[in-house]
PyMOL Python script that loads the backbone (N, CA, C, O; Angstrom):
from pymol import cmd

cmd.read_pdbstr("""\
ATOM      1  N   MET A   1      -8.871   8.271  -1.474  1.00  0.00           N
ATOM      2  CA  MET A   1      -7.716   7.559  -0.960  1.00  0.00           C
ATOM      3  C   MET A   1      -6.684   7.489  -2.077  1.00  0.00           C
ATOM      4  O   MET A   1      -7.015   7.208  -3.229  1.00  0.00           O
ATOM      5  N   SER A   2      -5.441   7.746  -1.725  1.00  0.00           N
ATOM      6  CA  SER A   2      -4.349   7.684  -2.692  1.00  0.00           C
ATOM      7  C   SER A   2      -3.883   6.256  -2.889  1.00  0.00           C
ATOM      8  O   SER A   2      -4.114   5.385  -2.050  1.00  0.00           O
ATOM      9  N   THR A   3      -3.234   6.039  -3.994  1.00  0.00           N
ATOM     10  CA  THR A   3      -2.694   4.719  -4.311  1.00  0.00           C
ATOM     11  C   THR A   3      -1.181   4.782  -4.301  1.00  0.00           C
ATOM     12  O   THR A   3      -0.587   5.765  -4.743  1.00  0.00           O
ATOM     13  N   MET A   4      -0.559   3.726  -3.793  1.00  0.00           N
ATOM     14  CA  MET A   4       0.890   3.610  -3.783  1.00  0.00           C
ATOM     15  C   MET A   4       1.245   2.190  -4.198  1.00  0.00           C
ATOM     16  O   MET A   4       0.719   1.222  -3.647  1.00  0.00           O
ATOM     17  N   ASN A   5       2.117   2.075  -5.147  1.00  0.00           N
ATOM     18  CA  ASN A   5       2.574   0.758  -5.582  1.00  0.00           C
ATOM     19  C   ASN A   5       3.941   0.493  -4.983  1.00  0.00           C
ATOM     20  O   ASN A   5       4.808   1.368  -4.987  1.00  0.00           O
ATOM     21  N   ILE A   6       4.135  -0.698  -4.473  1.00  0.00           N
ATOM     22  CA  ILE A   6       5.440  -1.068  -3.930  1.00  0.00           C
ATOM     23  C   ILE A   6       5.897  -2.367  -4.580  1.00  0.00           C
ATOM     24  O   ILE A   6       5.090  -3.203  -4.988  1.00  0.00           O
ATOM     25  N   SER A   7       7.193  -2.508  -4.662  1.00  0.00           N
ATOM     26  CA  SER A   7       7.774  -3.739  -5.206  1.00  0.00           C
ATOM     27  C   SER A   7       8.359  -4.541  -4.057  1.00  0.00           C
ATOM     28  O   SER A   7       9.056  -4.000  -3.199  1.00  0.00           O
ATOM     29  N   LEU A   8       8.072  -5.837  -4.047  1.00  0.00           N
ATOM     30  CA  LEU A   8       8.566  -6.724  -3.006  1.00  0.00           C
ATOM     31  C   LEU A   8       9.246  -7.919  -3.651  1.00  0.00           C
ATOM     32  O   LEU A   8       8.820  -8.390  -4.706  1.00  0.00           O
ATOM     33  N   PRO A   9      10.299  -8.407  -3.017  1.00  0.00           N
ATOM     34  CA  PRO A   9      10.848  -9.684  -3.483  1.00  0.00           C
ATOM     35  C   PRO A   9       9.798 -10.777  -3.277  1.00  0.00           C
ATOM     36  O   PRO A   9       8.892 -10.636  -2.456  1.00  0.00           O
ATOM     37  N   ASP A  10       9.933 -11.841  -4.017  1.00  0.00           N
ATOM     38  CA  ASP A  10       8.947 -12.934  -3.944  1.00  0.00           C
ATOM     39  C   ASP A  10       8.753 -13.447  -2.519  1.00  0.00           C
ATOM     40  O   ASP A  10       7.635 -13.770  -2.119  1.00  0.00           O
ATOM     41  N   SER A  11       9.827 -13.521  -1.767  1.00  0.00           N
ATOM     42  CA  SER A  11       9.716 -14.050  -0.409  1.00  0.00           C
ATOM     43  C   SER A  11       8.873 -13.132   0.482  1.00  0.00           C
ATOM     44  O   SER A  11       8.093 -13.621   1.300  1.00  0.00           O
ATOM     45  N   LEU A  12       9.017 -11.814   0.337  1.00  0.00           N
ATOM     46  CA  LEU A  12       8.204 -10.896   1.135  1.00  0.00           C
ATOM     47  C   LEU A  12       6.754 -10.890   0.666  1.00  0.00           C
ATOM     48  O   LEU A  12       5.843 -10.811   1.490  1.00  0.00           O
ATOM     49  N   LYS A  13       6.526 -10.971  -0.630  1.00  0.00           N
ATOM     50  CA  LYS A  13       5.151 -11.040  -1.133  1.00  0.00           C
ATOM     51  C   LYS A  13       4.457 -12.294  -0.610  1.00  0.00           C
ATOM     52  O   LYS A  13       3.292 -12.249  -0.214  1.00  0.00           O
ATOM     53  N   ALA A  14       5.177 -13.405  -0.613  1.00  0.00           N
ATOM     54  CA  ALA A  14       4.602 -14.643  -0.084  1.00  0.00           C
ATOM     55  C   ALA A  14       4.270 -14.492   1.396  1.00  0.00           C
ATOM     56  O   ALA A  14       3.233 -14.975   1.852  1.00  0.00           O
ATOM     57  N   PHE A  15       5.137 -13.828   2.143  1.00  0.00           N
ATOM     58  CA  PHE A  15       4.886 -13.598   3.563  1.00  0.00           C
ATOM     59  C   PHE A  15       3.634 -12.742   3.754  1.00  0.00           C
ATOM     60  O   PHE A  15       2.784 -13.063   4.585  1.00  0.00           O
ATOM     61  N   VAL A  16       3.517 -11.652   2.990  1.00  0.00           N
ATOM     62  CA  VAL A  16       2.345 -10.785   3.091  1.00  0.00           C
ATOM     63  C   VAL A  16       1.082 -11.563   2.742  1.00  0.00           C
ATOM     64  O   VAL A  16       0.081 -11.469   3.452  1.00  0.00           O
ATOM     65  N   ASP A  17       1.121 -12.318   1.672  1.00  0.00           N
ATOM     66  CA  ASP A  17      -0.047 -13.113   1.278  1.00  0.00           C
ATOM     67  C   ASP A  17      -0.444 -14.102   2.375  1.00  0.00           C
ATOM     68  O   ASP A  17      -1.629 -14.304   2.641  1.00  0.00           O
ATOM     69  N   GLU A  18       0.542 -14.704   2.997  1.00  0.00           N
ATOM     70  CA  GLU A  18       0.278 -15.653   4.082  1.00  0.00           C
ATOM     71  C   GLU A  18      -0.364 -14.945   5.276  1.00  0.00           C
ATOM     72  O   GLU A  18      -1.297 -15.472   5.882  1.00  0.00           O
ATOM     73  N   GLN A  19       0.133 -13.752   5.614  1.00  0.00           N
ATOM     74  CA  GLN A  19      -0.431 -12.993   6.728  1.00  0.00           C
ATOM     75  C   GLN A  19      -1.872 -12.587   6.439  1.00  0.00           C
ATOM     76  O   GLN A  19      -2.728 -12.636   7.322  1.00  0.00           O
ATOM     77  N   VAL A  20      -2.130 -12.190   5.213  1.00  0.00           N
ATOM     78  CA  VAL A  20      -3.489 -11.810   4.819  1.00  0.00           C
ATOM     79  C   VAL A  20      -4.429 -12.998   4.999  1.00  0.00           C
ATOM     80  O   VAL A  20      -5.525 -12.850   5.539  1.00  0.00           O
ATOM     81  N   ASP A  21      -4.004 -14.160   4.551  1.00  0.00           N
ATOM     82  CA  ASP A  21      -4.840 -15.359   4.662  1.00  0.00           C
ATOM     83  C   ASP A  21      -5.031 -15.792   6.112  1.00  0.00           C
ATOM     84  O   ASP A  21      -6.151 -16.093   6.526  1.00  0.00           O
ATOM     85  N   GLN A  22      -3.954 -15.826   6.878  1.00  0.00           N
ATOM     86  CA  GLN A  22      -4.008 -16.371   8.234  1.00  0.00           C
ATOM     87  C   GLN A  22      -4.612 -15.412   9.250  1.00  0.00           C
ATOM     88  O   GLN A  22      -5.188 -15.852  10.245  1.00  0.00           O
ATOM     89  N   ARG A  23      -4.491 -14.119   9.017  1.00  0.00           N
ATOM     90  CA  ARG A  23      -4.912 -13.163  10.031  1.00  0.00           C
ATOM     91  C   ARG A  23      -6.212 -12.451   9.703  1.00  0.00           C
ATOM     92  O   ARG A  23      -6.615 -11.533  10.418  1.00  0.00           O
ATOM     93  N   GLY A  24      -6.860 -12.859   8.647  1.00  0.00           N
ATOM     94  CA  GLY A  24      -8.191 -12.347   8.365  1.00  0.00           C
ATOM     95  C   GLY A  24      -8.261 -10.993   7.673  1.00  0.00           C
ATOM     96  O   GLY A  24      -9.311 -10.352   7.697  1.00  0.00           O
ATOM     97  N   TYR A  25      -7.194 -10.548   7.070  1.00  0.00           N
ATOM     98  CA  TYR A  25      -7.249  -9.308   6.313  1.00  0.00           C
ATOM     99  C   TYR A  25      -7.924  -9.583   4.975  1.00  0.00           C
ATOM    100  O   TYR A  25      -7.798 -10.674   4.419  1.00  0.00           O
ATOM    101  N   GLY A  26      -8.637  -8.591   4.468  1.00  0.00           N
ATOM    102  CA  GLY A  26      -9.291  -8.762   3.189  1.00  0.00           C
ATOM    103  C   GLY A  26      -8.337  -8.652   2.017  1.00  0.00           C
ATOM    104  O   GLY A  26      -8.482  -9.337   1.005  1.00  0.00           O
ATOM    105  N   THR A  27      -7.356  -7.773   2.175  1.00  0.00           N
ATOM    106  CA  THR A  27      -6.393  -7.541   1.102  1.00  0.00           C
ATOM    107  C   THR A  27      -5.015  -7.272   1.687  1.00  0.00           C
ATOM    108  O   THR A  27      -4.865  -7.028   2.884  1.00  0.00           O
ATOM    109  N   SER A  28      -4.028  -7.320   0.827  1.00  0.00           N
ATOM    110  CA  SER A  28      -2.674  -6.990   1.275  1.00  0.00           C
ATOM    111  C   SER A  28      -2.597  -5.519   1.671  1.00  0.00           C
ATOM    112  O   SER A  28      -1.806  -5.158   2.543  1.00  0.00           O
ATOM    113  N   SER A  29      -3.405  -4.665   1.045  1.00  0.00           N
ATOM    114  CA  SER A  29      -3.425  -3.245   1.411  1.00  0.00           C
ATOM    115  C   SER A  29      -3.877  -3.055   2.856  1.00  0.00           C
ATOM    116  O   SER A  29      -3.319  -2.231   3.581  1.00  0.00           O
ATOM    117  N   GLU A  30      -4.892  -3.818   3.276  1.00  0.00           N
ATOM    118  CA  GLU A  30      -5.341  -3.734   4.670  1.00  0.00           C
ATOM    119  C   GLU A  30      -4.216  -4.112   5.622  1.00  0.00           C
ATOM    120  O   GLU A  30      -4.021  -3.461   6.649  1.00  0.00           O
ATOM    121  N   TYR A  31      -3.483  -5.153   5.287  1.00  0.00           N
ATOM    122  CA  TYR A  31      -2.375  -5.606   6.128  1.00  0.00           C
ATOM    123  C   TYR A  31      -1.292  -4.531   6.214  1.00  0.00           C
ATOM    124  O   TYR A  31      -0.803  -4.236   7.304  1.00  0.00           O
ATOM    125  N   VAL A  32      -0.917  -3.949   5.090  1.00  0.00           N
ATOM    126  CA  VAL A  32       0.124  -2.920   5.076  1.00  0.00           C
ATOM    127  C   VAL A  32      -0.345  -1.676   5.828  1.00  0.00           C
ATOM    128  O   VAL A  32       0.438  -1.073   6.562  1.00  0.00           O
ATOM    129  N   ARG A  33      -1.613  -1.279   5.657  1.00  0.00           N
ATOM    130  CA  ARG A  33      -2.130  -0.132   6.411  1.00  0.00           C
ATOM    131  C   ARG A  33      -2.045  -0.376   7.908  1.00  0.00           C
ATOM    132  O   ARG A  33      -1.690   0.527   8.665  1.00  0.00           O
ATOM    133  N   GLU A  34      -2.368  -1.588   8.339  1.00  0.00           N
ATOM    134  CA  GLU A  34      -2.278  -1.927   9.763  1.00  0.00           C
ATOM    135  C   GLU A  34      -0.834  -1.831  10.256  1.00  0.00           C
ATOM    136  O   GLU A  34      -0.590  -1.327  11.352  1.00  0.00           O
ATOM    137  N   LEU A  35       0.116  -2.302   9.468  1.00  0.00           N
ATOM    138  CA  LEU A  35       1.524  -2.195   9.849  1.00  0.00           C
ATOM    139  C   LEU A  35       1.947  -0.737   9.978  1.00  0.00           C
ATOM    140  O   LEU A  35       2.674  -0.378  10.903  1.00  0.00           O
ATOM    141  N   ILE A  36       1.495   0.097   9.058  1.00  0.00           N
ATOM    142  CA  ILE A  36       1.850   1.513   9.105  1.00  0.00           C
ATOM    143  C   ILE A  36       1.233   2.173  10.330  1.00  0.00           C
ATOM    144  O   ILE A  36       1.898   2.957  11.008  1.00  0.00           O
ATOM    145  N   ARG A  37      -0.030   1.867  10.625  1.00  0.00           N
ATOM    146  CA  ARG A  37      -0.677   2.430  11.825  1.00  0.00           C
ATOM    147  C   ARG A  37       0.064   2.016  13.089  1.00  0.00           C
ATOM    148  O   ARG A  37       0.272   2.836  13.984  1.00  0.00           O
ATOM    149  N   ARG A  38       0.459   0.766  13.166  1.00  0.00           N
ATOM    150  CA  ARG A  38       1.209   0.300  14.343  1.00  0.00           C
ATOM    151  C   ARG A  38       2.538   1.019  14.472  1.00  0.00           C
ATOM    152  O   ARG A  38       2.964   1.345  15.580  1.00  0.00           O
ATOM    153  N   ASP A  39       3.197   1.270  13.349  1.00  0.00           N
ATOM    154  CA  ASP A  39       4.467   1.993  13.384  1.00  0.00           C
ATOM    155  C   ASP A  39       4.250   3.439  13.827  1.00  0.00           C
ATOM    156  O   ASP A  39       5.052   3.982  14.587  1.00  0.00           O
ATOM    157  N   GLN A  40       3.168   4.063  13.355  1.00  0.00           N
ATOM    158  CA  GLN A  40       2.839   5.416  13.809  1.00  0.00           C
ATOM    159  C   GLN A  40       2.610   5.437  15.316  1.00  0.00           C
ATOM    160  O   GLN A  40       3.116   6.317  16.012  1.00  0.00           O
ATOM    161  N   ASP A  41       1.848   4.468  15.817  1.00  0.00           N
ATOM    162  CA  ASP A  41       1.599   4.379  17.265  1.00  0.00           C
ATOM    163  C   ASP A  41       2.898   4.190  18.036  1.00  0.00           C
ATOM    164  O   ASP A  41       3.099   4.804  19.083  1.00  0.00           O
ATOM    165  N   ARG A  42       3.777   3.340  17.517  1.00  0.00           N
ATOM    166  CA  ARG A  42       5.060   3.090  18.172  1.00  0.00           C
ATOM    167  C   ARG A  42       5.895   4.360  18.226  1.00  0.00           C
ATOM    168  O   ARG A  42       6.508   4.656  19.251  1.00  0.00           O
ATOM    169  N   LEU A  43       5.925   5.108  17.136  1.00  0.00           N
ATOM    170  CA  LEU A  43       6.691   6.349  17.100  1.00  0.00           C
ATOM    171  C   LEU A  43       6.112   7.394  18.043  1.00  0.00           C
ATOM    172  O   LEU A  43       6.855   8.130  18.693  1.00  0.00           O
ATOM    173  N   GLN A  44       4.781   7.461  18.120  1.00  0.00           N
ATOM    174  CA  GLN A  44       4.152   8.403  19.040  1.00  0.00           C
ATOM    175  C   GLN A  44       4.470   8.035  20.490  1.00  0.00           C
ATOM    176  O   GLN A  44       4.790   8.906  21.299  1.00  0.00           O
ATOM    177  N   LEU A  45       4.382   6.756  20.814  1.00  0.00           N
ATOM    178  CA  LEU A  45       4.703   6.305  22.161  1.00  0.00           C
ATOM    179  C   LEU A  45       6.156   6.601  22.499  1.00  0.00           C
ATOM    180  O   LEU A  45       6.459   7.054  23.603  1.00  0.00           O
ATOM    181  N   ARG A  46       7.052   6.349  21.559  1.00  0.00           N
ATOM    182  CA  ARG A  46       8.474   6.632  21.770  1.00  0.00           C
ATOM    183  C   ARG A  46       8.684   8.117  22.052  1.00  0.00           C
ATOM    184  O   ARG A  46       9.450   8.485  22.943  1.00  0.00           O
ATOM    185  N   SER A  47       8.006   8.957  21.295  1.00  0.00           N
ATOM    186  CA  SER A  47       8.115  10.401  21.492  1.00  0.00           C
ATOM    187  C   SER A  47       7.630  10.804  22.880  1.00  0.00           C
ATOM    188  O   SER A  47       8.272  11.609  23.556  1.00  0.00           O
ATOM    189  N   LEU A  48       6.499  10.248  23.305  1.00  0.00           N
ATOM    190  CA  LEU A  48       5.972  10.547  24.638  1.00  0.00           C
ATOM    191  C   LEU A  48       6.911  10.066  25.736  1.00  0.00           C
ATOM    192  O   LEU A  48       7.114  10.758  26.734  1.00  0.00           O
ATOM    193  N   LEU A  49       7.482   8.876  25.550  1.00  0.00           N
ATOM    194  CA  LEU A  49       8.417   8.352  26.547  1.00  0.00           C
ATOM    195  C   LEU A  49       9.674   9.213  26.645  1.00  0.00           C
ATOM    196  O   LEU A  49      10.168   9.479  27.740  1.00  0.00           O
ATOM    197  N   LEU A  50      10.183   9.643  25.505  1.00  0.00           N
ATOM    198  CA  LEU A  50      11.366  10.503  25.515  1.00  0.00           C
ATOM    199  C   LEU A  50      11.067  11.859  26.146  1.00  0.00           C
ATOM    200  O   LEU A  50      11.893  12.405  26.878  1.00  0.00           O
ATOM    201  N   ALA A  51       9.882  12.401  25.858  1.00  0.00           N
ATOM    202  CA  ALA A  51       9.486  13.672  26.478  1.00  0.00           C
ATOM    203  C   ALA A  51       9.374  13.513  27.992  1.00  0.00           C
ATOM    204  O   ALA A  51       9.809  14.382  28.748  1.00  0.00           O
ATOM    205  N   GLY A  52       8.793  12.407  28.425  1.00  0.00           N
ATOM    206  CA  GLY A  52       8.680  12.157  29.863  1.00  0.00           C
ATOM    207  C   GLY A  52      10.036  11.969  30.519  1.00  0.00           C
ATOM    208  O   GLY A  52      10.270  12.449  31.628  1.00  0.00           O
ATOM    209  N   ALA A  53      10.924  11.272  29.832  1.00  0.00           N
ATOM    210  CA  ALA A  53      12.254  11.028  30.394  1.00  0.00           C
ATOM    211  C   ALA A  53      13.065  12.317  30.513  1.00  0.00           C
ATOM    212  O   ALA A  53      13.913  12.438  31.397  1.00  0.00           O
ATOM    213  N   SER A  54      12.810  13.268  29.635  1.00  0.00           N
ATOM    214  CA  SER A  54      13.583  14.508  29.684  1.00  0.00           C
ATOM    215  C   SER A  54      12.897  15.596  30.504  1.00  0.00           C
ATOM    216  O   SER A  54      13.447  16.685  30.664  1.00  0.00           O
ATOM    217  N   SER A  55      11.713  15.318  31.019  1.00  0.00           N
ATOM    218  CA  SER A  55      11.009  16.317  31.828  1.00  0.00           C
ATOM    219  C   SER A  55      11.570  16.338  33.247  1.00  0.00           C
ATOM    220  O   SER A  55      12.262  15.420  33.688  1.00  0.00           O
ATOM    221  N   ALA A  56      11.244  17.413  33.931  1.00  0.00           N
ATOM    222  CA  ALA A  56      11.728  17.576  35.309  1.00  0.00           C
ATOM    223  C   ALA A  56      11.081  16.539  36.221  1.00  0.00           C
ATOM    224  O   ALA A  56       9.922  16.172  36.026  1.00  0.00           O
ATOM    225  N   PRO A  57      11.823  16.071  37.206  1.00  0.00           N
ATOM    226  CA  PRO A  57      11.254  15.107  38.159  1.00  0.00           C
ATOM    227  C   PRO A  57      10.099  15.740  38.944  1.00  0.00           C
ATOM    228  O   PRO A  57      10.072  16.950  39.167  1.00  0.00           O
ATOM    229  N   THR A  58       9.164  14.910  39.348  1.00  0.00           N
ATOM    230  CA  THR A  58       8.031  15.364  40.158  1.00  0.00           C
ATOM    231  C   THR A  58       8.063  14.635  41.499  1.00  0.00           C
ATOM    232  O   THR A  58       8.952  13.827  41.768  1.00  0.00           O
ATOM    233  N   ALA A  59       7.088  14.938  42.313  1.00  0.00           N
ATOM    234  CA  ALA A  59       6.989  14.262  43.604  1.00  0.00           C
ATOM    235  C   ALA A  59       6.747  12.778  43.366  1.00  0.00           C
ATOM    236  O   ALA A  59       6.086  12.409  42.395  1.00  0.00           O
ATOM    237  N   PRO A  60       7.267  11.931  44.228  1.00  0.00           N
ATOM    238  CA  PRO A  60       7.051  10.486  44.065  1.00  0.00           C
ATOM    239  C   PRO A  60       5.562  10.140  44.133  1.00  0.00           C
ATOM    240  O   PRO A  60       4.791  10.771  44.855  1.00  0.00           O
ATOM    241  N   VAL A  61       5.192   9.144  43.378  1.00  0.00           N
ATOM    242  CA  VAL A  61       3.817   8.658  43.394  1.00  0.00           C
ATOM    243  C   VAL A  61       3.747   7.535  44.417  1.00  0.00           C
ATOM    244  O   VAL A  61       4.456   6.534  44.323  1.00  0.00           O
ATOM    245  N   ASP A  62       2.869   7.731  45.400  1.00  0.00           N
ATOM    246  CA  ASP A  62       2.745   6.734  46.456  1.00  0.00           C
ATOM    247  C   ASP A  62       1.272   6.409  46.677  1.00  0.00           C
ATOM    248  O   ASP A  62       0.408   6.853  45.921  1.00  0.00           O
ATOM    249  N   GLU A  63       1.005   5.655  47.688  1.00  0.00           N
ATOM    250  CA  GLU A  63      -0.372   5.236  47.968  1.00  0.00           C
ATOM    251  C   GLU A  63      -1.287   6.433  48.212  1.00  0.00           C
ATOM    252  O   GLU A  63      -2.441   6.426  47.786  1.00  0.00           O
ATOM    253  N   ALA A  64      -0.785   7.451  48.889  1.00  0.00           N
ATOM    254  CA  ALA A  64      -1.597   8.638  49.168  1.00  0.00           C
ATOM    255  C   ALA A  64      -2.006   9.335  47.868  1.00  0.00           C
ATOM    256  O   ALA A  64      -3.126   9.833  47.757  1.00  0.00           O
ATOM    257  N   TYR A  65      -1.120   9.372  46.906  1.00  0.00           N
ATOM    258  CA  TYR A  65      -1.431   9.978  45.614  1.00  0.00           C
ATOM    259  C   TYR A  65      -2.602   9.249  44.949  1.00  0.00           C
ATOM    260  O   TYR A  65      -3.548   9.882  44.480  1.00  0.00           O
ATOM    261  N   PHE A  66      -2.532   7.928  44.913  1.00  0.00           N
ATOM    262  CA  PHE A  66      -3.607   7.160  44.292  1.00  0.00           C
ATOM    263  C   PHE A  66      -4.907   7.258  45.084  1.00  0.00           C
ATOM    264  O   PHE A  66      -5.988   7.262  44.495  1.00  0.00           O
ATOM    265  N   ASP A  67      -4.816   7.336  46.394  1.00  0.00           N
ATOM    266  CA  ASP A  67      -6.015   7.529  47.216  1.00  0.00           C
ATOM    267  C   ASP A  67      -6.687   8.857  46.870  1.00  0.00           C
ATOM    268  O   ASP A  67      -7.912   8.923  46.766  1.00  0.00           O
ATOM    269  N   SER A  68      -5.894   9.912  46.691  1.00  0.00           N
ATOM    270  CA  SER A  68      -6.477  11.217  46.359  1.00  0.00           C
ATOM    271  C   SER A  68      -7.118  11.186  44.969  1.00  0.00           C
ATOM    272  O   SER A  68      -8.158  11.809  44.750  1.00  0.00           O
ATOM    273  N   LEU A  69      -6.506  10.471  44.041  1.00  0.00           N
ATOM    274  CA  LEU A  69      -7.110  10.334  42.710  1.00  0.00           C
ATOM    275  C   LEU A  69      -8.457   9.628  42.794  1.00  0.00           C
ATOM    276  O   LEU A  69      -9.427  10.049  42.165  1.00  0.00           O
ATOM    277  N   ARG A  70      -8.510   8.560  43.571  1.00  0.00           N
ATOM    278  CA  ARG A  70      -9.770   7.830  43.722  1.00  0.00           C
ATOM    279  C   ARG A  70     -10.857   8.731  44.310  1.00  0.00           C
ATOM    280  O   ARG A  70     -12.007   8.693  43.871  1.00  0.00           O
ATOM    281  N   GLU A  71     -10.497   9.523  45.283  1.00  0.00           N
ATOM    282  CA  GLU A  71     -11.468  10.423  45.908  1.00  0.00           C
ATOM    283  C   GLU A  71     -11.967  11.461  44.914  1.00  0.00           C
ATOM    284  O   GLU A  71     -13.159  11.767  44.893  1.00  0.00           O
ATOM    285  N   ARG A  72     -11.078  12.008  44.088  1.00  0.00           N
ATOM    286  CA  ARG A  72     -11.483  12.987  43.075  1.00  0.00           C
ATOM    287  C   ARG A  72     -12.449  12.355  42.084  1.00  0.00           C
ATOM    288  O   ARG A  72     -13.447  12.971  41.710  1.00  0.00           O
ATOM    289  N   VAL A  73     -12.160  11.136  41.660  1.00  0.00           N
ATOM    290  CA  VAL A  73     -13.043  10.452  40.707  1.00  0.00           C
ATOM    291  C   VAL A  73     -14.393  10.179  41.351  1.00  0.00           C
ATOM    292  O   VAL A  73     -15.433  10.409  40.735  1.00  0.00           O
ATOM    293  N   ARG A  74     -14.386   9.699  42.563  1.00  0.00           N
ATOM    294  CA  ARG A  74     -15.648   9.426  43.251  1.00  0.00           C
ATOM    295  C   ARG A  74     -16.461  10.701  43.412  1.00  0.00           C
ATOM    296  O   ARG A  74     -17.684  10.684  43.271  1.00  0.00           O
ATOM    297  N   GLY A  75     -15.787  11.801  43.706  1.00  0.00           N
ATOM    298  CA  GLY A  75     -16.483  13.081  43.847  1.00  0.00           C
ATOM    299  C   GLY A  75     -17.116  13.524  42.550  1.00  0.00           C
ATOM    300  O   GLY A  75     -18.229  14.050  42.558  1.00  0.00           O
ATOM    301  N   ARG A  76     -16.440  13.325  41.440  1.00  0.00           N
ATOM    302  CA  ARG A  76     -16.996  13.709  40.139  1.00  0.00           C
ATOM    303  C   ARG A  76     -18.167  12.819  39.763  1.00  0.00           C
ATOM    304  O   ARG A  76     -19.151  13.289  39.191  1.00  0.00           O
ATOM    305  N   ILE A  77     -18.066  11.549  40.080  1.00  0.00           N
ATOM    306  CA  ILE A  77     -19.165  10.627  39.752  1.00  0.00           C
ATOM    307  C   ILE A  77     -20.412  11.020  40.540  1.00  0.00           C
ATOM    308  O   ILE A  77     -21.519  10.978  40.004  1.00  0.00           O
ATOM    309  N   LYS A  78     -20.243  11.399  41.801  1.00  0.00           N
ATOM    310  CA  LYS A  78     -21.390  11.776  42.641  1.00  0.00           C
ATOM    311  C   LYS A  78     -22.033  13.061  42.169  1.00  0.00           C
ATOM    312  O   LYS A  78     -23.246  13.223  42.309  1.00  0.00           O
ATOM    313  N   THR A  79     -21.252  13.992  41.607  1.00  0.00           N
ATOM    314  CA  THR A  79     -21.789  15.293  41.222  1.00  0.00           C
ATOM    315  C   THR A  79     -22.327  15.345  39.798  1.00  0.00           C
ATOM    316  O   THR A  79     -22.940  16.342  39.418  1.00  0.00           O
ATOM    317  N   GLN A  80     -22.117  14.310  39.006  1.00  0.00           N
ATOM    318  CA  GLN A  80     -22.612  14.296  37.634  1.00  0.00           C
ATOM    319  C   GLN A  80     -24.114  14.038  37.638  1.00  0.00           C
ATOM    320  O   GLN A  80     -24.599  13.157  38.347  1.00  0.00           O
ATOM    321  N   PRO A  81     -24.857  14.825  36.829  1.00  0.00           N
ATOM    322  CA  PRO A  81     -26.311  14.582  36.755  1.00  0.00           C
ATOM    323  C   PRO A  81     -26.604  13.248  36.093  1.00  0.00           C
ATOM    324  O   PRO A  81     -25.890  12.813  35.190  1.00  0.00           O
ATOM    325  N   LYS A  82     -27.648  12.619  36.550  1.00  0.00           N
ATOM    326  CA  LYS A  82     -28.043  11.325  35.975  1.00  0.00           C
ATOM    327  C   LYS A  82     -28.881  11.561  34.734  1.00  0.00           C
ATOM    328  O   LYS A  82     -29.742  12.440  34.703  1.00  0.00           O
ATOM    329  N   ALA A  83     -28.620  10.776  33.732  1.00  0.00           N
ATOM    330  CA  ALA A  83     -29.344  10.950  32.454  1.00  0.00           C
ATOM    331  C   ALA A  83     -30.671  10.250  32.453  1.00  0.00           C
ATOM    332  O   ALA A  83     -31.395  10.301  31.459  1.00  0.00           O
TER     333      ALA A  83
END
""", "prot")
cmd.dss("prot")
cmd.show_as("cartoon", "prot")
cmd.util.cbc("prot")
cmd.orient("prot")
């Protein structure tokens, strides 16, 4: 694992220390890693949403669509071998 040092103003360091104490993180590094992971997830979701928004329209999703999905799932469950 690589190491990265960051400088924070006293007010931000105090905030990080408080979050570590109150939210059960073992270290400030754990807290910062969690923030970075959440930001990565947010960026990935944003990318997927933008890709979906720019894609071609499809047929409307209605009750019949969901009924067909349920039937496909039920069919797969019935055909799977039991362990």
